[in-house]
C-alpha positions, 0 to 999 in steps of 0.5 A: 500499500501505499500513500497518493497525492490525493490522499488516497492510499493505493492497493496494488494488484499484480495477480487480479485472478485472485480473490484479496482479502481486504479485511482490516483496513482501515477506512477511508479512500483506496486507488487500486492498480494494476500492474502500478496502473490505476483501475479504480478507487474504493471507499471503504467506511463502517457501512461498508458491507464486509464482502465485495466483488470488484470487476477489475480491468487492466488499464489499456497500454496506449 
């Protein structure tokens, strides 16, 4: 996890075919990355569902 300029945390998913357990992460905004490239964001709050399924797409290479 890395701090981003906008105050969010970055989580890098190197292998996006596997489920990731994000339980225990502090509340806040997270930037989701695949191989270092932005693939979306996630905001965890007290009211967030304990299990969420996200369909992340690897960013296209220009």
